N, C-alpha and C positions, 0 to 999 in steps of 0.2 A: 491581500496573500493570496486565491485564484490561480485569481490573472496575468502576477509573476508568474509561476511556475506551468502556466501554461504555456506562456509568452515565449519561458525556458527551454518546453521540451518541444515549439516549434523547430528548433532548431533543429539544425543535421545530427548532431549527437543523445538530441533528447529520441530517436529509435529503438535506441534501447533501455530507453525502461521503457514501467508497467506501473502500473497506477493501484499497486494493488490493496483489496478491502473481502475483512474477516470480519468475522462476526464471532461474540467472545464472549462468552456467558461468568454470571462473577461466583464466586464458588459461596459468599455470605450472601446475598442475595433474591438468587438468579434469574434474575436482571440479565439481559444483555446487551452487550455494546460496538459496538465497531469501534473497528482500530486499522488507518487508512496511512498507507506508506508508499511510498518511488523505492526500487527499488530494482539495478538490471533486470534485464529477463534472465540471464543463469538466475536466481538467486530467487526467482517465486515457488518455487516447489518444494525451495527450504526455511521458505516465509508462511507455507501452509499447516507446511509439517510438523512444523515449532510447536508445543500451547502453552 
């Protein structure tokens, strides 16, 4: 699956997208997990500002 995403991002339109990774703490256990998404460059700050 990752190879397919990387291959599609190497085309011309892929330059407008970024893979973002955010560390999220679970309220129940206190353990950390990682949330990964591919978002448009205009929405990167929105992704990190949301909880």
